[in-house]
C-alpha positions as a LaTeX table, in Angstrom:
\begin{tabular}{lrrr}
\hline
Residue & $x$ (\AA) & $y$ (\AA) & $z$ (\AA) \\
\hline
Met1 & 79.18 & 50.74 & 117.03 \\
Lys2 & 82.36 & 52.70 & 117.62 \\
Glu3 & 82.72 & 55.93 & 119.55 \\
Lys4 & 86.16 & 57.56 & 119.42 \\
Gly5 & 87.59 & 54.34 & 118.02 \\
Lys6 & 86.25 & 52.15 & 120.83 \\
Leu7 & 83.47 & 49.59 & 120.56 \\
Val8 & 80.43 & 50.82 & 122.47 \\
Arg9 & 77.33 & 48.73 & 123.02 \\
Pro10 & 73.98 & 50.16 & 124.14 \\
Ile11 & 73.96 & 47.71 & 127.07 \\
Trp12 & 76.72 & 45.86 & 128.87 \\
Leu13 & 77.61 & 44.30 & 132.19 \\
Asp14 & 80.39 & 46.18 & 133.95 \\
Ala15 & 82.23 & 43.09 & 135.11 \\
Ala16 & 84.31 & 44.90 & 137.73 \\
Ala17 & 81.28 & 46.44 & 139.45 \\
Asp18 & 78.81 & 43.70 & 138.44 \\
Ile19 & 76.40 & 46.45 & 137.34 \\
Val20 & 74.31 & 46.64 & 134.16 \\
Lys21 & 74.92 & 49.84 & 132.24 \\
Val22 & 73.06 & 51.30 & 129.26 \\
Ile23 & 73.24 & 54.28 & 126.95 \\
Asp24 & 70.32 & 56.63 & 127.57 \\
Gln25 & 69.07 & 56.81 & 123.99 \\
Arg26 & 66.74 & 59.70 & 124.81 \\
Lys27 & 69.80 & 61.96 & 125.03 \\
Leu28 & 71.28 & 61.04 & 121.65 \\
Pro29 & 72.63 & 62.32 & 119.32 \\
His30 & 73.83 & 65.34 & 121.26 \\
Asp31 & 74.82 & 63.78 & 124.58 \\
Leu32 & 76.23 & 60.32 & 125.34 \\
Val33 & 74.84 & 59.58 & 128.81 \\
Ile34 & 75.41 & 56.29 & 130.63 \\
Met35 & 72.81 & 55.02 & 133.10 \\
Glu36 & 73.17 & 52.25 & 135.67 \\
Leu37 & 70.30 & 49.79 & 136.20 \\
Lys38 & 70.36 & 48.76 & 139.85 \\
Ser39 & 66.78 & 47.64 & 140.47 \\
Val40 & 63.90 & 45.95 & 138.69 \\
Asp41 & 61.97 & 49.22 & 138.77 \\
Gln42 & 64.86 & 50.98 & 137.02 \\
Val43 & 64.94 & 48.25 & 134.38 \\
Ile44 & 61.21 & 48.58 & 133.78 \\
Asp45 & 61.42 & 52.38 & 133.58 \\
Ala46 & 64.35 & 52.15 & 131.16 \\
Ile47 & 62.32 & 49.93 & 128.85 \\
Arg48 & 59.05 & 51.82 & 129.21 \\
Glu49 & 60.57 & 55.31 & 128.86 \\
Met50 & 62.75 & 54.25 & 125.90 \\
Val51 & 66.12 & 54.72 & 127.56 \\
Val52 & 66.61 & 51.44 & 125.71 \\
Arg53 & 64.51 & 50.55 & 122.66 \\
Gly54 & 64.50 & 48.21 & 119.71 \\
Ala55 & 63.13 & 44.68 & 120.00 \\
Pro56 & 66.38 & 42.69 & 120.42 \\
Leu57 & 67.81 & 45.23 & 122.88 \\
Ile58 & 64.59 & 45.31 & 124.89 \\
Gly59 & 64.83 & 41.54 & 125.16 \\
Val60 & 68.43 & 41.62 & 126.35 \\
Thr61 & 67.54 & 44.34 & 128.86 \\
Gly62 & 64.69 & 42.20 & 130.16 \\
Ala63 & 67.05 & 39.26 & 130.62 \\
Tyr64 & 69.48 & 41.45 & 132.54 \\
Gly65 & 66.48 & 42.68 & 134.55 \\
Val66 & 65.94 & 39.16 & 135.93 \\
Phe67 & 69.60 & 39.14 & 136.98 \\
Val68 & 69.32 & 42.60 & 138.56 \\
Gly69 & 66.25 & 41.51 & 140.53 \\
Leu70 & 67.98 & 38.46 & 141.95 \\
Lys71 & 71.25 & 40.28 & 142.63 \\
Thr72 & 69.53 & 43.00 & 144.64 \\
Asn73 & 67.21 & 40.58 & 146.46 \\
Thr74 & 69.39 & 37.55 & 147.15 \\
Glu75 & 67.17 & 36.56 & 150.07 \\
Lys76 & 64.37 & 35.94 & 147.53 \\
Ala77 & 66.44 & 33.56 & 145.37 \\
Ser78 & 64.59 & 30.51 & 146.70 \\
Asp79 & 61.14 & 32.07 & 146.25 \\
Asp80 & 59.92 & 30.89 & 142.84 \\
Ser81 & 56.66 & 32.82 & 143.11 \\
Trp82 & 58.53 & 36.08 & 143.78 \\
Ile83 & 60.84 & 35.47 & 140.81 \\
Thr84 & 57.84 & 34.75 & 138.59 \\
Gly85 & 56.04 & 37.88 & 139.76 \\
Glu86 & 59.01 & 40.20 & 139.21 \\
Ser87 & 59.68 & 38.67 & 135.82 \\
Lys88 & 56.09 & 39.20 & 134.71 \\
Lys89 & 56.40 & 42.88 & 135.64 \\
Ile90 & 59.51 & 43.18 & 133.46 \\
Ala91 & 57.89 & 41.32 & 130.54 \\
Ala92 & 54.87 & 43.65 & 130.65 \\
Ala93 & 56.94 & 46.85 & 130.40 \\
Arg94 & 56.17 & 47.19 & 126.67 \\
Pro95 & 53.53 & 45.04 & 124.98 \\
Thr96 & 54.43 & 44.87 & 121.30 \\
Ala97 & 58.02 & 43.59 & 121.13 \\
Val98 & 57.90 & 39.82 & 121.61 \\
Asn99 & 61.66 & 39.63 & 122.29 \\
Leu100 & 61.03 & 40.99 & 125.78 \\
Ser101 & 58.84 & 38.14 & 127.00 \\
Trp102 & 60.98 & 35.61 & 125.10 \\
Ala103 & 64.22 & 36.68 & 126.78 \\
Val104 & 62.69 & 37.05 & 130.23 \\
Glu105 & 61.08 & 33.61 & 130.02 \\
Lys106 & 64.33 & 32.05 & 128.81 \\
Thr107 & 66.26 & 33.56 & 131.72 \\
Val108 & 63.64 & 32.57 & 134.28 \\
Ala109 & 63.58 & 29.00 & 132.95 \\
Ala110 & 67.34 & 28.74 & 133.42 \\
Val111 & 67.07 & 30.15 & 136.94 \\
Met112 & 64.24 & 27.79 & 137.93 \\
Ala113 & 66.21 & 24.82 & 136.62 \\
Glu114 & 68.92 & 25.62 & 139.18 \\
Lys115 & 67.75 & 24.14 & 142.50 \\
Asp116 & 70.51 & 25.70 & 144.60 \\
Pro117 & 69.30 & 29.24 & 145.47 \\
Ala118 & 72.87 & 30.35 & 146.14 \\
Arg119 & 73.71 & 29.77 & 142.47 \\
Arg120 & 70.67 & 31.42 & 140.90 \\
Val121 & 72.20 & 34.89 & 140.63 \\
Asp122 & 75.13 & 33.41 & 138.71 \\
Val123 & 72.75 & 31.51 & 136.42 \\
Ala124 & 70.75 & 34.65 & 135.68 \\
Arg125 & 73.91 & 36.65 & 135.00 \\
Arg126 & 75.33 & 34.01 & 132.68 \\
Thr127 & 72.05 & 33.49 & 130.82 \\
Ala128 & 71.54 & 37.22 & 130.22 \\
Cys129 & 75.09 & 37.54 & 128.90 \\
Glu130 & 74.54 & 34.53 & 126.63 \\
Ile131 & 71.33 & 36.05 & 125.24 \\
Ala132 & 73.19 & 39.29 & 124.52 \\
Glu133 & 75.94 & 37.45 & 122.64 \\
Glu134 & 73.36 & 35.33 & 120.80 \\
Glu135 & 71.67 & 38.48 & 119.51 \\
Val136 & 75.03 & 39.90 & 118.42 \\
Glu137 & 75.74 & 36.75 & 116.41 \\
Asn138 & 72.22 & 36.77 & 114.96 \\
Ser139 & 72.73 & 40.34 & 113.76 \\
Arg140 & 76.11 & 39.49 & 112.23 \\
Arg141 & 74.55 & 36.63 & 110.28 \\
Ile142 & 71.63 & 38.79 & 109.17 \\
Gly143 & 74.22 & 41.16 & 107.76 \\
Gln144 & 75.91 & 38.42 & 105.78 \\
His145 & 72.68 & 37.06 & 104.34 \\
Gly146 & 71.43 & 40.55 & 103.48 \\
Leu147 & 74.75 & 41.39 & 101.86 \\
Thr148 & 73.94 & 39.06 & 98.97 \\
Leu149 & 70.80 & 41.08 & 98.18 \\
Ile150 & 72.81 & 44.30 & 98.00 \\
Glu151 & 75.48 & 42.62 & 95.86 \\
Asp152 & 72.75 & 41.67 & 93.38 \\
Leu153 & 71.63 & 45.30 & 93.17 \\
Val154 & 75.21 & 46.50 & 92.69 \\
Arg155 & 75.54 & 44.19 & 89.67 \\
Lys156 & 72.16 & 45.34 & 88.38 \\
Asn157 & 73.03 & 49.05 & 88.70 \\
Pro158 & 76.76 & 49.40 & 87.97 \\
Gly159 & 78.41 & 52.74 & 88.41 \\
Arg160 & 76.16 & 54.15 & 91.13 \\
Pro161 & 75.40 & 53.55 & 94.80 \\
Val162 & 72.61 & 51.25 & 95.90 \\
Asn163 & 70.01 & 53.51 & 97.52 \\
Ile164 & 68.39 & 51.91 & 100.58 \\
Leu165 & 65.49 & 53.37 & 102.52 \\
Thr166 & 65.07 & 52.44 & 106.17 \\
His167 & 62.61 & 53.42 & 108.89 \\
Cys168 & 63.06 & 54.03 & 112.62 \\
Asn169 & 66.28 & 52.67 & 114.12 \\
Ala170 & 67.07 & 49.01 & 113.64 \\
Gly171 & 70.80 & 49.43 & 114.09 \\
Ser172 & 73.40 & 48.70 & 116.74 \\
Leu173 & 71.51 & 50.85 & 119.23 \\
Ala174 & 68.50 & 48.56 & 118.86 \\
Cys175 & 70.33 & 45.25 & 118.77 \\
Val176 & 73.52 & 45.33 & 120.90 \\
Glu177 & 75.71 & 45.25 & 117.75 \\
Phe178 & 75.34 & 45.46 & 113.95 \\
Gly179 & 71.56 & 45.85 & 113.99 \\
Thr180 & 68.95 & 44.10 & 111.90 \\
Ala181 & 67.99 & 46.44 & 109.04 \\
Thr182 & 71.39 & 48.12 & 109.14 \\
Ala183 & 73.44 & 44.92 & 109.39 \\
Pro184 & 73.41 & 44.27 & 105.60 \\
Ile185 & 74.23 & 47.95 & 105.03 \\
Tyr186 & 77.27 & 47.80 & 107.32 \\
Ala187 & 78.37 & 44.53 & 105.73 \\
Ala188 & 78.12 & 46.06 & 102.26 \\
Phe189 & 79.99 & 49.20 & 103.28 \\
Glu190 & 82.75 & 47.20 & 104.95 \\
Asn191 & 83.09 & 45.13 & 101.76 \\
Gly192 & 83.60 & 48.26 & 99.67 \\
Leu193 & 80.19 & 48.26 & 97.99 \\
Pro194 & 78.72 & 51.66 & 97.14 \\
Val195 & 75.67 & 52.30 & 99.31 \\
His196 & 73.61 & 55.31 & 100.29 \\
Val197 & 70.90 & 55.27 & 102.95 \\
Trp198 & 67.74 & 57.36 & 103.01 \\
Val199 & 67.01 & 57.86 & 106.72 \\
Asp200 & 63.46 & 58.95 & 107.37 \\
Glu201 & 62.99 & 60.89 & 110.59 \\
Thr202 & 60.41 & 58.54 & 112.17 \\
Arg203 & 58.12 & 60.83 & 114.07 \\
Pro204 & 57.21 & 61.36 & 116.82 \\
Leu205 & 60.43 & 60.34 & 118.60 \\
Asn206 & 62.69 & 60.71 & 115.56 \\
Gln207 & 64.61 & 57.48 & 115.99 \\
Gly208 & 65.77 & 57.74 & 112.38 \\
Ala209 & 66.90 & 61.35 & 112.49 \\
Arg210 & 68.44 & 61.08 & 115.95 \\
Leu211 & 69.74 & 57.52 & 116.15 \\
Thr212 & 70.13 & 55.90 & 112.72 \\
Ala213 & 71.76 & 59.03 & 111.29 \\
Trp214 & 74.09 & 59.19 & 114.30 \\
Glu215 & 75.07 & 55.54 & 113.90 \\
Leu216 & 75.64 & 55.75 & 110.16 \\
Gly217 & 77.65 & 58.93 & 110.58 \\
Lys218 & 79.91 & 57.28 & 113.17 \\
Ala219 & 80.47 & 54.41 & 110.73 \\
Gly220 & 81.11 & 56.71 & 107.77 \\
Val221 & 78.17 & 55.33 & 105.74 \\
Pro222 & 76.77 & 57.89 & 103.24 \\
His223 & 73.23 & 58.84 & 104.23 \\
Thr224 & 70.61 & 61.56 & 103.92 \\
Val225 & 67.90 & 62.38 & 106.45 \\
Ile226 & 64.42 & 62.94 & 104.98 \\
Thr227 & 60.96 & 63.63 & 106.33 \\
Asp228 & 58.75 & 60.61 & 106.83 \\
Asn229 & 56.40 & 61.77 & 104.08 \\
Ala230 & 59.18 & 62.03 & 101.46 \\
Gly231 & 59.56 & 58.24 & 101.13 \\
Gly232 & 56.88 & 57.80 & 98.50 \\
His233 & 58.18 & 60.73 & 96.46 \\
Ile234 & 61.73 & 59.43 & 96.18 \\
Met235 & 60.41 & 55.96 & 95.33 \\
Gln236 & 58.34 & 57.42 & 92.49 \\
His237 & 61.42 & 59.13 & 91.10 \\
Gly238 & 63.64 & 56.05 & 91.04 \\
Gln239 & 65.81 & 57.07 & 93.97 \\
Val240 & 65.22 & 53.94 & 96.07 \\
Asp241 & 66.49 & 50.48 & 95.10 \\
Met242 & 65.28 & 48.60 & 98.16 \\
Val243 & 63.67 & 49.12 & 101.56 \\
Ile244 & 64.97 & 47.33 & 104.66 \\
Val245 & 63.24 & 47.72 & 108.01 \\
Gly246 & 63.29 & 45.93 & 111.32 \\
Thr247 & 60.37 & 44.55 & 113.29 \\
Asp248 & 59.20 & 44.25 & 116.89 \\
Arg249 & 56.99 & 41.22 & 116.36 \\
Thr250 & 56.36 & 39.07 & 113.28 \\
Thr251 & 53.80 & 36.30 & 112.98 \\
Tyr252 & 54.72 & 32.88 & 111.61 \\
Thr253 & 52.49 & 33.74 & 108.64 \\
Gly254 & 54.54 & 36.82 & 107.74 \\
Asp255 & 52.65 & 39.82 & 109.18 \\
Val256 & 55.05 & 42.44 & 110.52 \\
Ala257 & 54.61 & 44.84 & 113.44 \\
Asn258 & 57.10 & 47.67 & 113.28 \\
Lys259 & 57.38 & 51.35 & 114.11 \\
Ile260 & 54.36 & 53.39 & 113.06 \\
Gly261 & 54.66 & 54.40 & 109.40 \\
Thr262 & 56.18 & 51.13 & 108.20 \\
Tyr263 & 52.89 & 50.06 & 106.58 \\
Leu264 & 52.84 & 53.24 & 104.48 \\
Lys265 & 56.41 & 52.61 & 103.30 \\
Ala266 & 55.45 & 49.09 & 102.26 \\
Leu267 & 52.45 & 50.34 & 100.30 \\
Ala268 & 54.60 & 52.86 & 98.45 \\
Ala269 & 57.29 & 50.25 & 97.77 \\
Val270 & 54.81 & 47.76 & 96.30 \\
Asp271 & 53.20 & 50.49 & 94.18 \\
Asn272 & 56.60 & 51.35 & 92.72 \\
Gly273 & 57.91 & 47.80 & 92.28 \\
Ile274 & 60.62 & 48.21 & 94.94 \\
Pro275 & 61.64 & 45.21 & 97.08 \\
Phe276 & 60.59 & 45.58 & 100.71 \\
Tyr277 & 62.62 & 43.43 & 103.12 \\
Val278 & 62.27 & 42.94 & 106.86 \\
Ala279 & 65.37 & 41.96 & 108.84 \\
Leu280 & 64.87 & 40.09 & 112.10 \\
Pro281 & 66.36 & 37.46 & 114.39 \\
Ser282 & 64.35 & 34.36 & 115.24 \\
Ser283 & 63.61 & 35.82 & 118.69 \\
Thr284 & 61.28 & 38.33 & 117.02 \\
Phe285 & 58.97 & 35.71 & 115.50 \\
Asp286 & 55.78 & 35.08 & 117.44 \\
Trp287 & 54.94 & 31.42 & 116.90 \\
Thr288 & 51.52 & 31.76 & 118.57 \\
Ile289 & 49.89 & 34.41 & 116.35 \\
Arg290 & 48.57 & 33.89 & 112.83 \\
Asp291 & 46.79 & 37.21 & 112.11 \\
Gly292 & 49.01 & 40.16 & 112.93 \\
Val293 & 46.49 & 42.89 & 112.17 \\
Ser294 & 43.94 & 41.44 & 114.57 \\
Asp295 & 46.10 & 39.88 & 117.27 \\
Ile296 & 49.37 & 41.80 & 117.71 \\
Pro297 & 48.95 & 44.28 & 120.59 \\
Ile298 & 49.72 & 47.83 & 119.48 \\
Glu299 & 51.21 & 50.05 & 122.15 \\
Glu300 & 49.69 & 53.50 & 122.57 \\
Arg301 & 52.12 & 55.92 & 124.19 \\
Asp302 & 51.79 & 59.30 & 125.89 \\
Pro303 & 50.17 & 61.79 & 123.46 \\
Asp304 & 52.64 & 64.43 & 124.63 \\
Glu305 & 55.32 & 62.66 & 122.59 \\
Val306 & 53.37 & 63.91 & 119.57 \\
Arg307 & 52.51 & 67.32 & 120.99 \\
Tyr308 & 56.02 & 68.24 & 122.17 \\
Met309 & 59.51 & 67.90 & 120.76 \\
Pro310 & 62.81 & 68.23 & 122.62 \\
Gly311 & 65.66 & 70.16 & 121.06 \\
Val312 & 69.31 & 70.68 & 121.82 \\
Thr313 & 68.94 & 74.47 & 121.92 \\
His314 & 65.98 & 74.41 & 124.29 \\
Ser315 & 66.07 & 73.87 & 128.02 \\
Arg316 & 62.64 & 72.23 & 127.81 \\
Glu317 & 60.44 & 70.60 & 125.21 \\
Thr318 & 58.80 & 72.74 & 122.56 \\
Leu319 & 55.02 & 72.62 & 122.09 \\
Leu320 & 54.27 & 71.91 & 118.42 \\
Val321 & 50.46 & 71.98 & 118.34 \\
Pro322 & 47.75 & 74.29 & 119.72 \\
Glu323 & 47.82 & 73.99 & 123.47 \\
Asp324 & 44.29 & 72.60 & 123.66 \\
Ser325 & 44.61 & 70.11 & 120.76 \\
Pro326 & 44.46 & 66.44 & 121.76 \\
Ala327 & 46.76 & 63.90 & 120.11 \\
Ala328 & 46.95 & 60.13 & 119.60 \\
Asn329 & 50.22 & 58.25 & 119.70 \\
Phe330 & 50.15 & 54.76 & 118.16 \\
Ala331 & 53.67 & 53.36 & 118.46 \\
Phe332 & 53.42 & 50.58 & 115.85 \\
Asp333 & 51.48 & 49.43 & 112.82 \\
Val334 & 51.18 & 46.06 & 111.10 \\
Thr335 & 52.33 & 45.44 & 107.53 \\
Pro336 & 50.50 & 42.43 & 106.03 \\
Ala337 & 52.64 & 39.64 & 104.62 \\
Arg338 & 51.38 & 40.28 & 101.07 \\
Leu339 & 53.38 & 43.54 & 101.02 \\
Val340 & 56.66 & 42.01 & 102.20 \\
Thr341 & 59.19 & 40.76 & 99.65 \\
Gly342 & 61.04 & 38.63 & 102.15 \\
Phe343 & 62.67 & 38.22 & 105.55 \\
Ile344 & 66.39 & 38.43 & 106.26 \\
Thr345 & 67.10 & 36.19 & 109.27 \\
Glu346 & 70.18 & 34.68 & 110.88 \\
Arg347 & 69.40 & 31.46 & 109.00 \\
Gly348 & 68.98 & 33.02 & 105.58 \\
Val349 & 66.45 & 34.84 & 103.42 \\
Cys350 & 62.91 & 33.51 & 103.09 \\
Gly351 & 59.55 & 34.54 & 101.71 \\
Ala352 & 56.93 & 36.21 & 103.90 \\
Asn353 & 54.72 & 33.14 & 104.17 \\
Glu354 & 54.23 & 30.32 & 106.64 \\
Asp355 & 55.72 & 27.56 & 104.49 \\
Asp356 & 58.97 & 29.38 & 103.77 \\
Ile357 & 59.36 & 30.65 & 107.33 \\
Arg358 & 58.92 & 27.12 & 108.68 \\
Arg359 & 61.43 & 25.89 & 106.09 \\
Leu360 & 64.07 & 27.94 & 107.89 \\
Phe361 & 62.74 & 27.07 & 111.34 \\
Pro362 & 61.55 & 23.44 & 111.06 \\
Glu363 & 61.78 & 22.90 & 114.82 \\
Lys364 & 58.82 & 25.26 & 115.23 \\
Ile365 & 56.46 & 22.94 & 113.32 \\
\hline
\end{tabular}
């Protein structure tokens, strides 16, 4: 993602200061605020309060959290039980995105393999940076594999843009660079293919309206913001050629946990014969869960995120509902594999079924 012509990531290690810095995504699109993460508690708060969000980015933040913990508590570097305890706290910050526990566990394993306590901070730093770069490369490859799907639609519909509907934010802000769902879109745009993106707002935190629209605008990609409930209507009227979404956790059988409302988009897509793709890196697969509807934990967040909405013209949040009305705030839903056309991964495109997923990832058998 570029801001004023410069590449800006949502998380990075300031090498000169040896400090982890992040964009506070709660302040976008109106203010670009940088926050420093100097303690494990700050890392946990940043993940929990959605300063950072998006499965791959949450994972990278968790990996950096292990580094931050060791850097600020060097006297604990030889205490394996302390490292394990702090890491478990980081991994529990948000329950649905499997990337978080995956990245934390990978970093801790590298640290524990280093027997010299004096070197463990360096190992944690290096491992977190490697995980960040790995996710960047995964996103780039997802873009290239997804590009072929958009090229097919361009040939099928000459003379007009390919209309793509997405949900929530699965872009650079969620994935360090390129994104998952947006990676094929950026690749198509950069290759001169005509694309237009329907950006649904994604209530209650409006990650589509605030973040995806901001990203696409910075990149110059044509897009239109719509209400969440407009998706089915534009599908019925032939204004959507494909749907691409991201995911926070996907079972090895093809069930997909993503931002609340994704299931409804999939139902509408299937009803209208529109391909519904999910873009994800391998770090988002959960190789331990077969039944996503029953077994994927669904985060329930503060109901006030539904009851109130912040605005740039208001000094405080605006109450949207009657003051005494309760609210429920389910952060994710699960789309069953039968509704998914296919997965776009860093290794290629596959069907939403166990056999085809394992074809791409044979080492998981």
